[in-house]
Z-matrix of the N, CA and C atoms (Angstrom, degrees):
N
C 1 1.454
C 2 1.467 1 115.35
N 3 1.311 2 120.58 1 125.02
C 4 1.428 3 121.29 2 -178.61
C 5 1.511 4 111.80 3 -58.29
N 6 1.507 5 110.85 4 155.20
C 7 1.389 6 113.33 5 -174.33
C 8 1.589 7 111.43 6 -63.26
N 9 1.202 8 120.71 7 -27.26
C 10 1.533 9 120.31 8 173.41
C 11 1.489 10 118.64 9 -91.63
N 12 1.280 11 114.30 10 14.08
C 13 1.568 12 118.62 11 -173.16
C 14 1.479 13 104.30 12 -72.02
N 15 1.371 14 112.96 13 153.98
C 16 1.429 15 116.98 14 175.28
C 17 1.458 16 110.81 15 -76.32
N 18 1.371 17 119.16 16 142.70
C 19 1.486 18 118.38 17 179.54
C 20 1.428 19 110.33 18 -70.02
N 21 1.405 20 107.91 19 153.94
C 22 1.455 21 114.26 20 -177.77
C 23 1.511 22 110.63 21 -95.67
N 24 1.300 23 117.50 22 -14.22
C 25 1.483 24 120.81 23 -176.43
C 26 1.547 25 110.58 24 -105.65
N 27 1.425 26 118.43 25 127.27
C 28 1.499 27 112.77 26 -175.09
C 29 1.488 28 114.13 27 -69.91
N 30 1.397 29 118.26 28 -13.84
C 31 1.498 30 117.18 29 176.19
C 32 1.577 31 114.70 30 -60.70
N 33 1.451 32 113.70 31 -18.64
C 34 1.462 33 111.01 32 179.72
C 35 1.602 34 107.21 33 -70.95
N 36 1.274 35 120.03 34 -40.06
C 37 1.422 36 123.15 35 175.46
C 38 1.508 37 111.71 36 -58.39
N 39 1.292 38 113.92 37 -48.62
C 40 1.520 39 121.74 38 -177.76
C 41 1.494 40 108.90 39 -62.48
N 42 1.318 41 121.81 40 -37.61
C 43 1.507 42 127.64 41 175.71
C 44 1.536 43 107.41 42 -67.45
N 45 1.257 44 119.91 43 -46.22
C 46 1.494 45 118.21 44 173.68
C 47 1.427 46 117.24 45 -64.83
N 48 1.317 47 118.25 46 -30.10
C 49 1.541 48 120.24 47 171.68
C 50 1.473 49 112.48 48 -64.29
N 51 1.311 50 117.63 49 -43.51
C 52 1.502 51 119.56 50 -174.92
C 53 1.618 52 104.21 51 -73.07
N 54 1.197 53 117.87 52 -35.98
C 55 1.517 54 119.30 53 -177.22
C 56 1.504 55 106.66 54 -68.26
N 57 1.353 56 118.95 55 -45.69
C 58 1.355 57 120.61 56 -175.52
C 59 1.631 58 112.03 57 -71.28
N 60 1.367 59 117.06 58 -31.27
C 61 1.493 60 114.77 59 169.28
C 62 1.475 61 116.23 60 -69.72
N 63 1.391 62 113.05 61 -31.68
C 64 1.522 63 115.55 62 -178.83
C 65 1.576 64 106.44 63 -73.01
N 66 1.211 65 115.01 64 -34.23
C 67 1.521 66 115.03 65 175.11
C 68 1.450 67 110.78 66 -60.32
N 69 1.259 68 115.85 67 -56.29
C 70 1.417 69 124.79 68 -174.54
C 71 1.545 70 110.35 69 -57.32
N 72 1.340 71 120.24 70 -38.22
C 73 1.407 72 123.23 71 170.71
C 74 1.468 73 118.12 72 -63.34
N 75 1.382 74 115.72 73 -35.75
C 76 1.394 75 127.82 74 173.70
C 77 1.474 76 113.15 75 -59.11
N 78 1.431 77 110.77 76 -47.53
C 79 1.456 78 117.61 77 177.00
C 80 1.499 79 116.44 78 -66.78
N 81 1.365 80 109.31 79 -30.74
C 82 1.564 81 111.67 80 179.87
C 83 1.520 82 106.12 81 -77.86
N 84 1.356 83 122.38 82 -28.54
C 85 1.418 84 116.69 83 170.13
C 86 1.475 85 117.38 84 -60.61
N 87 1.449 86 115.91 85 -33.16
C 88 1.446 87 116.43 86 -176.70
C 89 1.602 88 109.69 87 -68.42
N 90 1.264 89 119.03 88 -17.46
C 91 1.525 90 118.31 89 178.65
C 92 1.525 91 112.41 90 -94.36
N 93 1.208 92 117.53 91 5.86
C 94 1.512 93 120.09 92 179.75
C 95 1.579 94 107.18 93 -80.74
N 96 1.371 95 118.34 94 128.16
C 97 1.439 96 117.11 95 168.07
C 98 1.608 97 101.95 96 -159.19
N 99 1.338 98 110.09 97 167.13
C 100 1.453 99 122.06 98 178.39
C 101 1.435 100 110.38 99 -141.72
N 102 1.374 101 116.32 100 132.60
C 103 1.460 102 117.48 101 177.72
C 104 1.538 103 110.72 102 -85.78
N 105 1.243 104 111.27 103 148.68
C 106 1.596 105 122.83 104 -174.49
C 107 1.482 106 108.09 105 -119.51
N 108 1.285 107 118.37 106 152.93
C 109 1.508 108 120.78 107 177.06
C 110 1.491 109 109.95 108 -61.08
N 111 1.316 110 113.84 109 141.40
C 112 1.421 111 121.54 110 173.00
C 113 1.341 112 116.03 111 -60.86
N 114 1.365 113 122.24 112 150.30
C 115 1.523 114 120.13 113 -177.92
C 116 1.584 115 112.45 114 -67.12
N 117 1.429 116 109.52 115 -21.92
C 118 1.544 117 111.63 116 179.29
C 119 1.522 118 113.42 117 -95.88
N 120 1.457 119 114.91 118 2.77
C 121 1.368 120 114.32 119 -176.68
C 122 1.453 121 107.68 120 -93.96
N 123 1.320 122 115.22 121 141.58
C 124 1.510 123 126.38 122 177.96
C 125 1.452 124 105.97 123 -65.11
N 126 1.316 125 113.89 124 122.80
C 127 1.586 126 119.88 125 -176.32
C 128 1.624 127 106.79 126 -93.68
N 129 1.336 128 112.07 127 91.04
C 130 1.505 129 111.23 128 173.57
C 131 1.529 130 107.96 129 -79.83
N 132 1.434 131 104.74 130 172.08
C 133 1.516 132 115.64 131 -174.83
C 134 1.526 133 104.31 132 -59.24
N 135 1.430 134 116.39 133 -47.66
C 136 1.539 135 118.21 134 -174.32
C 137 1.487 136 111.24 135 -63.19
N 138 1.348 137 115.97 136 -36.17
C 139 1.552 138 115.50 137 177.85
C 140 1.460 139 110.20 138 -70.27
N 141 1.426 140 120.21 139 -38.73
C 142 1.451 141 118.45 140 179.67
C 143 1.421 142 113.75 141 -66.79
N 144 1.331 143 118.94 142 -33.91
C 145 1.539 144 121.60 143 176.69
C 146 1.571 145 110.17 144 -65.72
N 147 1.333 146 112.66 145 -42.50
C 148 1.484 147 117.31 146 -179.34
C 149 1.497 148 108.39 147 -65.41
N 150 1.326 149 119.67 148 -41.03
C 151 1.514 150 122.69 149 -176.60
C 152 1.454 151 111.48 150 -63.34
N 153 1.467 152 115.30 151 -44.15
C 154 1.345 153 123.38 152 178.53
C 155 1.675 154 113.64 153 -63.64
N 156 1.219 155 115.29 154 -34.78
C 157 1.394 156 121.50 155 177.18
C 158 1.534 157 110.58 156 -72.41
N 159 1.271 158 116.61 157 -44.02
C 160 1.382 159 122.47 158 177.70
C 161 1.641 160 114.88 159 -62.51
N 162 1.360 161 107.64 160 -39.77
C 163 1.386 162 121.30 161 176.40
C 164 1.583 163 115.35 162 -59.64
N 165 1.412 164 106.14 163 -46.99
C 166 1.506 165 118.95 164 175.38
C 167 1.537 166 114.35 165 -58.08
N 168 1.323 167 112.93 166 -43.92
C 169 1.469 168 126.06 167 -179.29
C 170 1.585 169 105.53 168 -64.99
N 171 1.323 170 116.98 169 -48.32
C 172 1.488 171 116.60 170 -178.26
C 173 1.538 172 109.89 171 -64.70
N 174 1.239 173 113.76 172 -43.98
C 175 1.565 174 115.68 173 -178.87
C 176 1.610 175 112.19 174 -63.38
N 177 1.324 176 113.54 175 -38.89
C 178 1.464 177 117.23 176 174.28
C 179 1.446 178 117.43 177 -63.52
N 180 1.433 179 114.24 178 -43.65
C 181 1.523 180 114.51 179 175.43
C 182 1.513 181 112.70 180 -68.59
N 183 1.374 182 115.25 181 -40.52
C 184 1.525 183 114.75 182 179.12
C 185 1.659 184 111.22 183 -63.39
N 186 1.222 185 114.78 184 -33.98
C 187 1.463 186 118.96 185 -177.79
C 188 1.638 187 107.55 186 -71.96
N 189 1.337 188 115.50 187 -44.51
C 190 1.536 189 120.06 188 175.48
C 191 1.493 190 107.84 189 -52.84
N 192 1.338 191 112.76 190 -58.44
C 193 1.496 192 114.45 191 -170.93
C 194 1.493 193 110.20 192 -64.13
N 195 1.291 194 122.00 193 -30.47
C 196 1.505 195 125.78 194 176.07
C 197 1.412 196 109.35 195 -63.53
N 198 1.407 197 118.01 196 -47.83
C 199 1.419 198 121.38 197 -173.72
C 200 1.560 199 110.43 198 -70.36
N 201 1.344 200 114.42 199 -43.49
C 202 1.549 201 117.36 200 171.36
C 203 1.399 202 115.11 201 -54.46
N 204 1.290 203 115.88 202 -46.03
C 205 1.533 204 120.42 203 -176.74
C 206 1.428 205 113.38 204 -64.29
N 207 1.487 206 115.93 205 -38.64
C 208 1.473 207 127.03 206 -179.94
C 209 1.587 208 102.06 207 -64.73
N 210 1.259 209 122.45 208 -52.53
C 211 1.422 210 124.06 209 -175.00
C 212 1.535 211 110.89 210 -62.10
N 213 1.262 212 121.72 211 -37.11
C 214 1.409 213 122.15 212 175.36
C 215 1.545 214 113.44 213 -66.21
N 216 1.373 215 113.83 214 -37.00
C 217 1.453 216 119.12 215 -179.34
C 218 1.581 217 111.75 216 -76.23
N 219 1.270 218 116.41 217 -29.52
C 220 1.463 219 117.52 218 174.74
C 221 1.548 220 111.22 219 -67.96
N 222 1.372 221 114.90 220 -37.35
C 223 1.420 222 120.26 221 174.77
C 224 1.545 223 110.61 222 -65.78
N 225 1.227 224 113.51 223 -43.57
C 226 1.475 225 118.49 224 177.45
C 227 1.558 226 115.69 225 -58.44
N 228 1.368 227 112.40 226 -35.98
C 229 1.483 228 118.16 227 179.07
C 230 1.483 229 108.55 228 -68.23
N 231 1.223 230 120.58 229 -36.93
C 232 1.530 231 123.11 230 -173.08
C 233 1.600 232 103.21 231 -70.56
N 234 1.408 233 111.98 232 -44.44
C 235 1.487 234 116.96 233 -174.20
C 236 1.564 235 106.12 234 -65.00
N 237 1.398 236 117.02 235 -43.93
C 238 1.456 237 121.22 236 -175.86
C 239 1.509 238 109.18 237 -61.40
N 240 1.191 239 119.67 238 -41.08
C 241 1.535 240 122.59 239 -175.45
C 242 1.578 241 105.13 240 -68.66
N 243 1.241 242 114.66 241 -36.61
C 244 1.632 243 114.86 242 177.75
C 245 1.488 244 110.71 243 -71.03
N 246 1.400 245 119.88 244 -35.62
C 247 1.347 246 121.40 245 -179.59
C 248 1.601 247 111.49 246 -74.79
N 249 1.256 248 114.01 247 -25.16
C 250 1.541 249 114.54 248 175.26
C 251 1.430 250 116.16 249 -61.77
N 252 1.298 251 113.08 250 -29.12
C 253 1.559 252 118.01 251 179.76
C 254 1.651 253 107.65 252 -75.31
N 255 1.270 254 111.82 253 -26.92
C 256 1.566 255 116.88 254 -176.29
C 257 1.596 256 110.64 255 -92.72
N 258 1.233 257 118.77 256 -33.47
C 259 1.457 258 128.68 257 -170.22
C 260 1.581 259 107.54 258 -121.71
N 261 1.310 260 112.44 259 92.47
C 262 1.513 261 116.09 260 175.48
C 263 1.453 262 111.36 261 -59.09
N 264 1.292 263 121.08 262 -34.90
C 265 1.413 264 119.98 263 177.62
C 266 1.476 265 120.63 264 -52.78
N 267 1.351 266 112.63 265 -31.86
C 268 1.434 267 124.29 266 -179.72
C 269 1.524 268 111.54 267 -79.25
N 270 1.182 269 127.50 268 -10.79
C 271 1.412 270 129.04 269 -164.41
C 272 1.557 271 108.70 270 -62.80
N 273 1.316 272 120.99 271 -46.47
C 274 1.455 273 115.80 272 -177.87
C 275 1.588 274 112.00 273 -65.44
N 276 1.450 275 109.40 274 -47.13
C 277 1.446 276 109.75 275 -178.46
C 278 1.526 277 115.90 276 -69.30
N 279 1.302 278 119.75 277 -22.14
C 280 1.436 279 121.33 278 174.11
C 281 1.481 280 111.60 279 -71.13
N 282 1.373 281 113.96 280 -39.14
C 283 1.452 282 119.19 281 179.50
C 284 1.522 283 111.25 282 -62.23
N 285 1.341 284 115.30 283 -36.56
C 286 1.392 285 121.06 284 178.98
C 287 1.641 286 112.80 285 -73.70
N 288 1.210 287 113.85 286 -38.30
C 289 1.437 288 123.12 287 175.96
C 290 1.584 289 111.06 288 -62.06
N 291 1.362 290 110.32 289 -49.36
C 292 1.489 291 116.56 290 -175.81
C 293 1.606 292 108.03 291 -67.99
N 294 1.202 293 114.25 292 -43.96
C 295 1.614 294 116.52 293 178.79
C 296 1.567 295 109.65 294 -62.55
N 297 1.310 296 122.17 295 -40.44
C 298 1.368 297 131.94 296 -176.89
C 299 1.449 298 109.89 297 -67.12
N 300 1.255 299 118.76 298 -33.20
C 301 1.564 300 120.75 299 -173.54
C 302 1.600 301 104.16 300 -108.68
N 303 1.278 302 124.74 301 13.35
C 304 1.500 303 122.74 302 176.85
C 305 1.398 304 110.84 303 -63.41
N 306 1.265 305 124.61 304 -43.27
C 307 1.514 306 125.79 305 176.83
C 308 1.520 307 109.25 306 -48.98
N 309 1.356 308 118.79 307 -37.50
C 310 1.520 309 116.90 308 -173.22
C 311 1.563 310 108.69 309 -71.73
N 312 1.301 311 120.28 310 -32.59
C 313 1.444 312 122.68 311 178.32
C 314 1.517 313 104.78 312 -67.26
N 315 1.311 314 121.71 313 -39.02
C 316 1.421 315 124.11 314 179.73
C 317 1.479 316 111.39 315 -63.72
N 318 1.329 317 115.53 316 -37.13
C 319 1.449 318 119.11 317 179.64
C 320 1.501 319 118.91 318 -91.88
N 321 1.322 320 116.72 319 8.60
C 322 1.468 321 117.69 320 -174.60
C 323 1.471 322 110.70 321 -66.34
N 324 1.399 323 117.70 322 -40.68
C 325 1.473 324 122.11 323 -176.03
C 326 1.545 325 108.10 324 -63.59
N 327 1.338 326 112.03 325 -48.29
C 328 1.417 327 116.27 326 -177.77
C 329 1.513 328 114.62 327 -59.55
N 330 1.308 329 115.44 328 -48.40
C 331 1.482 330 123.25 329 176.52
C 332 1.535 331 111.40 330 -58.06
N 333 1.286 332 119.77 331 -32.09
C 334 1.494 333 115.77 332 176.26
C 335 1.419 334 117.61 333 -89.18
N 336 1.389 335 118.29 334 3.73
C 337 1.504 336 120.88 335 174.67
C 338 1.525 337 104.68 336 -91.95
N 339 1.219 338 117.42 337 100.61
C 340 1.523 339 118.99 338 -175.94
C 341 1.623 340 109.91 339 -80.09
N 342 1.342 341 117.32 340 -11.37
C 343 1.398 342 120.37 341 177.55
C 344 1.443 343 115.20 342 -67.93
N 345 1.348 344 115.35 343 -28.12
C 346 1.403 345 118.32 344 -178.10
C 347 1.575 346 114.18 345 -80.61
N 348 1.331 347 114.67 346 -11.69
C 349 1.517 348 118.70 347 -177.90
C 350 1.481 349 106.05 348 -138.60
N 351 1.267 350 114.25 349 96.76
C 352 1.624 351 117.46 350 178.88
C 353 1.539 352 102.20 351 -112.30
N 354 1.259 353 115.72 352 115.29
C 355 1.545 354 117.84 353 -174.11
C 356 1.559 355 108.74 354 -79.92
N 357 1.344 356 118.51 355 12.94
C 358 1.474 357 115.73 356 176.55
C 359 1.479 358 113.18 357 -78.04
N 360 1.497 359 116.78 358 -15.50
C 361 1.389 360 118.87 359 -177.48
C 362 1.523 361 109.03 360 -112.04
N 363 1.248 362 116.93 361 158.00
C 364 1.486 363 122.59 362 -175.39
C 365 1.457 364 108.84 363 -74.19
N 366 1.398 365 116.60 364 -37.09
C 367 1.492 366 117.53 365 -175.85
C 368 1.621 367 109.95 366 -63.08
N 369 1.303 368 118.09 367 -48.80
C 370 1.471 369 119.18 368 -179.00
C 371 1.545 370 111.27 369 -63.92
N 372 1.313 371 115.12 370 -37.88
C 373 1.464 372 117.81 371 -179.12
C 374 1.477 373 108.08 372 -63.79
N 375 1.282 374 116.91 373 -42.92
C 376 1.551 375 119.84 374 176.25
C 377 1.471 376 116.88 375 -62.02
N 378 1.468 377 110.19 376 -37.58
C 379 1.437 378 110.84 377 177.95
C 380 1.565 379 113.79 378 -69.47
N 381 1.400 380 117.39 379 -32.87
C 382 1.417 381 119.04 380 177.67
C 383 1.472 382 109.25 381 -65.63
N 384 1.381 383 122.45 382 -44.02
C 385 1.463 384 128.50 383 -176.45
C 386 1.533 385 101.89 384 -55.57
N 387 1.301 386 115.94 385 -54.37
C 388 1.519 387 120.32 386 -171.14
C 389 1.525 388 108.15 387 -61.31
N 390 1.321 389 120.68 388 -50.16
C 391 1.496 390 126.67 389 176.79
C 392 1.554 391 114.70 390 -48.55
N 393 1.376 392 112.36 391 -36.36
C 394 1.418 393 119.51 392 -169.75
C 395 1.598 394 108.25 393 -97.47
N 396 1.243 395 118.32 394 1.42
C 397 1.477 396 122.25 395 178.57
C 398 1.479 397 109.55 396 75.38
N 399 1.307 398 121.42 397 19.37
C 400 1.584 399 119.86 398 177.90
C 401 1.446 400 103.67 399 -78.89
N 402 1.205 401 125.04 400 -34.89
C 403 1.567 402 124.87 401 173.52
C 404 1.531 403 109.05 402 -130.15
N 405 1.274 404 113.03 403 155.41
C 406 1.534 405 116.26 404 -178.36
C 407 1.540 406 108.43 405 -62.41
N 408 1.340 407 111.41 406 148.32
C 409 1.415 408 119.93 407 179.17
C 410 1.505 409 110.86 408 -59.71
N 411 1.290 410 119.78 409 -32.47
C 412 1.454 411 118.80 410 -175.59
C 413 1.626 412 107.66 411 -97.78
N 414 1.245 413 119.75 412 10.96
C 415 1.519 414 123.44 413 177.24
C 416 1.470 415 111.27 414 -70.90
N 417 1.285 416 120.14 415 130.10
C 418 1.460 417 127.30 416 -179.02
C 419 1.570 418 112.02 417 -63.51
N 420 1.275 419 108.97 418 -27.52
C 421 1.567 420 119.12 419 -171.75
C 422 1.483 421 115.05 420 170.01
N 423 1.264 422 118.32 421 -148.86
C 424 1.414 423 124.72 422 -174.52
C 425 1.602 424 109.33 423 -97.74
N 426 1.191 425 119.83 424 4.17
C 427 1.529 426 128.44 425 176.57
C 428 1.479 427 106.68 426 -54.26
N 429 1.425 428 116.75 427 126.01
C 430 1.468 429 119.51 428 172.67
C 431 1.368 430 114.08 429 96.91
N 432 1.369 431 120.33 430 -16.15
C 433 1.449 432 128.64 431 -175.94
C 434 1.598 433 112.52 432 -94.44
N 435 1.148 434 113.54 433 134.51
C 436 1.565 435 119.17 434 -177.60
C 437 1.586 436 109.80 435 -101.07
N 438 1.290 437 112.66 436 -16.74
C 439 1.454 438 119.29 437 -173.82
C 440 1.545 439 114.44 438 -161.25
N 441 1.313 440 117.53 439 144.27
C 442 1.445 441 121.42 440 169.39
C 443 1.476 442 112.04 441 -112.22
N 444 1.224 443 126.20 442 136.26
C 445 1.365 444 123.01 443 178.01
C 446 1.530 445 111.07 444 -154.38
N 447 1.421 446 118.58 445 153.45
C 448 1.334 447 123.01 446 179.99
C 449 1.547 448 108.37 447 -87.12
N 450 1.314 449 116.88 448 136.55
C 451 1.427 450 124.49 449 179.62
C 452 1.501 451 109.02 450 -130.56
N 453 1.341 452 112.96 451 -174.09
C 454 1.551 453 115.35 452 -179.97
C 455 1.466 454 112.37 453 -67.40
N 456 1.485 455 118.94 454 -19.02
C 457 1.417 456 117.97 455 -176.73
C 458 1.496 457 110.54 456 -90.66
N 459 1.394 458 121.09 457 10.95
C 460 1.364 459 125.01 458 178.43
C 461 1.607 460 105.42 459 -68.10
N 462 1.333 461 115.98 460 144.23
C 463 1.397 462 121.02 461 -170.17
C 464 1.534 463 110.55 462 -107.76
N 465 1.333 464 115.52 463 94.39
C 466 1.434 465 125.10 464 -180.00
C 467 1.613 466 107.90 465 -48.21
N 468 1.186 467 121.57 466 130.08
C 469 1.659 468 122.47 467 -179.99
C 470 1.446 469 109.17 468 53.49
N 471 1.312 470 122.36 469 21.31
C 472 1.458 471 125.60 470 -171.46
C 473 1.501 472 117.96 471 55.39
N 474 1.429 473 111.46 472 25.32
C 475 1.575 474 120.01 473 -177.43
C 476 1.478 475 113.76 474 -131.38
N 477 1.366 476 123.69 475 -38.95
C 478 1.438 477 123.91 476 -174.81
C 479 1.516 478 111.29 477 -121.39
N 480 1.384 479 110.00 478 129.93
C 481 1.375 480 117.27 479 176.52
C 482 1.601 481 111.60 480 -58.66
N 483 1.275 482 123.79 481 134.08
C 484 1.343 483 128.56 482 -172.48
C 485 1.498 484 109.33 483 -64.29
N 486 1.272 485 117.42 484 -45.98
C 487 1.473 486 124.79 485 -175.00
C 488 1.535 487 110.26 486 -57.69
N 489 1.436 488 114.09 487 -39.10
C 490 1.464 489 123.88 488 -176.19
C 491 1.387 490 109.32 489 -70.74
N 492 1.492 491 114.94 490 -41.29
C 493 1.470 492 121.97 491 -176.59
C 494 1.532 493 105.36 492 -68.94
N 495 1.288 494 125.01 493 -50.47
C 496 1.478 495 123.41 494 177.23
C 497 1.365 496 116.13 495 -47.42
N 498 1.402 497 112.34 496 -43.98
C 499 1.590 498 120.66 497 -176.48
C 500 1.631 499 103.45 498 -66.02
N 501 1.149 500 121.36 499 -35.10
C 502 1.405 501 121.36 500 -177.01
C 503 1.449 502 115.08 501 -73.33
N 504 1.355 503 110.31 502 -36.66
C 505 1.502 504 116.02 503 -176.27
C 506 1.638 505 104.60 504 -76.43
N 507 1.346 506 119.75 505 -37.36
C 508 1.313 507 123.98 506 -174.73
C 509 1.612 508 107.52 507 -69.80
N 510 1.384 509 120.70 508 -38.44
C 511 1.352 510 119.27 509 176.81
C 512 1.520 511 114.82 510 -69.65
N 513 1.313 512 113.73 511 -33.86
C 514 1.577 513 117.19 512 178.17
C 515 1.634 514 106.21 513 -68.57
N 516 1.271 515 112.77 514 -40.52
C 517 1.487 516 116.38 515 178.92
C 518 1.460 517 117.23 516 -61.70
N 519 1.457 518 108.99 517 -45.99
C 520 1.512 519 114.10 518 178.67
C 521 1.560 520 111.98 519 -64.22
N 522 1.295 521 115.71 520 -36.93
C 523 1.402 522 121.70 521 -179.00
C 524 1.560 523 111.31 522 -62.12
N 525 1.326 524 113.42 523 -42.30
C 526 1.457 525 120.30 524 -178.96
C 527 1.549 526 107.70 525 -66.02
N 528 1.247 527 115.39 526 -41.22
C 529 1.511 528 121.56 527 178.02
C 530 1.437 529 115.49 528 -64.40
N 531 1.445 530 116.42 529 -33.11
C 532 1.450 531 120.42 530 179.41
C 533 1.443 532 102.72 531 -79.90
N 534 1.272 533 128.99 532 -42.90
C 535 1.489 534 127.62 533 177.01
C 536 1.562 535 119.78 534 -61.73
N 537 1.347 536 107.01 535 -41.75
C 538 1.512 537 114.07 536 -173.72
C 539 1.513 538 115.01 537 -116.46
N 540 1.166 539 118.15 538 -4.48
C 541 1.545 540 124.17 539 -179.74
C 542 1.509 541 107.73 540 54.99
N 543 1.327 542 118.41 541 57.56
C 544 1.524 543 123.23 542 -169.96
C 545 1.489 544 111.39 543 -61.68
N 546 1.398 545 115.59 544 -33.85
C 547 1.471 546 116.33 545 -174.48
C 548 1.450 547 114.43 546 -106.76
N 549 1.288 548 122.89 547 24.05
C 550 1.372 549 129.08 548 172.96
C 551 1.506 550 114.29 549 -59.94
N 552 1.279 551 116.15 550 123.01
C 553 1.447 552 121.19 551 169.69
C 554 1.302 553 113.29 552 -57.68
N 555 1.436 554 122.03 553 140.21
C 556 1.427 555 122.65 554 173.54
C 557 1.570 556 113.33 555 -63.82
N 558 1.264 557 119.61 556 140.96
C 559 1.475 558 126.12 557 -177.77
C 560 1.506 559 106.73 558 -63.59
N 561 1.283 560 116.92 559 138.89
C 562 1.395 561 120.31 560 178.82
C 563 1.568 562 112.82 561 -69.13
N 564 1.302 563 119.75 562 141.41
C 565 1.443 564 118.75 563 -177.46
C 566 1.444 565 110.11 564 -76.29
N 567 1.487 566 109.75 565 123.75
C 568 1.398 567 117.38 566 179.73
C 569 1.496 568 115.42 567 -81.18
N 570 1.415 569 115.41 568 149.51
C 571 1.497 570 112.25 569 179.07
C 572 1.502 571 107.31 570 -72.41
N 573 1.324 572 117.23 571 154.52
C 574 1.404 573 124.57 572 -175.32
C 575 1.494 574 104.12 573 -82.50
N 576 1.362 575 114.76 574 157.90
C 577 1.414 576 123.67 575 175.84
C 578 1.571 577 110.79 576 -56.58
N 579 1.307 578 109.11 577 128.55
C 580 1.579 579 113.04 578 -176.20
C 581 1.482 580 115.46 579 83.83
N 582 1.417 581 118.41 580 -2.18
C 583 1.377 582 116.50 581 176.05
C 584 1.431 583 114.19 582 -66.17
N 585 1.331 584 120.50 583 144.07
C 586 1.491 585 123.98 584 178.52
C 587 1.478 586 111.20 585 -89.75
N 588 1.396 587 116.51 586 121.77
C 589 1.500 588 119.44 587 176.32
C 590 1.481 589 112.37 588 -54.45
N 591 1.329 590 115.86 589 160.61
C 592 1.515 591 116.06 590 -174.27
C 593 1.515 592 106.07 591 -65.88
N 594 1.302 593 116.85 592 -39.09
C 595 1.455 594 121.18 593 -175.95
C 596 1.569 595 112.43 594 -55.14
N 597 1.489 596 105.05 595 -47.73
C 598 1.431 597 110.69 596 -176.99
C 599 1.519 598 108.16 597 -70.00
N 600 1.335 599 119.06 598 -39.02
C 601 1.405 600 117.59 599 176.09
C 602 1.514 601 117.79 600 -53.78
N 603 1.336 602 111.80 601 -41.09
C 604 1.427 603 115.75 602 175.91
C 605 1.560 604 115.14 603 -68.10
N 606 1.313 605 113.37 604 -32.89
C 607 1.514 606 119.26 605 -177.11
C 608 1.515 607 110.07 606 -74.36
N 609 1.336 608 116.61 607 -32.88
C 610 1.499 609 120.46 608 -171.27
C 611 1.627 610 113.62 609 -55.44
N 612 1.382 611 114.26 610 -46.63
C 613 1.554 612 114.95 611 179.44
C 614 1.548 613 109.34 612 -59.16
N 615 1.336 614 121.65 613 -37.69
C 616 1.403 615 123.68 614 -173.22
C 617 1.464 616 106.37 615 -66.64
N 618 1.392 617 119.32 616 -42.49
C 619 1.495 618 122.54 617 177.00
C 620 1.524 619 109.12 618 -57.07
N 621 1.241 620 113.12 619 -48.47
C 622 1.493 621 116.81 620 -175.13
C 623 1.409 622 114.74 621 -63.72
N 624 1.399 623 116.58 622 -33.31
C 625 1.573 624 121.14 623 175.57
C 626 1.585 625 110.75 624 -70.78
N 627 1.253 626 112.65 625 -29.79
C 628 1.512 627 114.16 626 179.19
C 629 1.483 628 114.65 627 -73.88
N 630 1.338 629 110.96 628 -25.13
C 631 1.556 630 113.12 629 -174.47
C 632 1.463 631 110.02 630 -67.43
């Protein structure tokens, strides 16, 4: 089969869909941030309440994106391993992808247990922030910070650097597209031999009436 041939198995498209969705979620993660009160700013009760609310929203969004991204990647791992048996060309890349995402499989049960991370309490929020690299592990809290934001150093599932994971996903997705041309636009329907162009079709009745 040529390098640009269409895949014969629909799982290739499903795999591409999971990878594309995971990549989009990772890019959405990189846009997440929340502003904190400046160290020199007087922290009123109203400002503290607003900051706590915004921080809770930030944590909820980040956690949701992380869970959704992880779920997509776990599905992609299963499909990739299945495709490896069908497409020998994918074996090296599938092996790299499966090895690179193995920590996510190990963390899946932990991520799904919401009882161990309830963002209603400051202690668990701080634990989450530390485990994801959003604040230093030895940081006492948010003191001295003016903003929290997700960057490429963010640790997905507290195990994998986000930037590295996105590079891995993008490489796999680009290779699938190169091999199977996943996003090729359908070829335009060509007029059959002897077909009358629209303009000619419109002109024909006029010619007939003039005769």
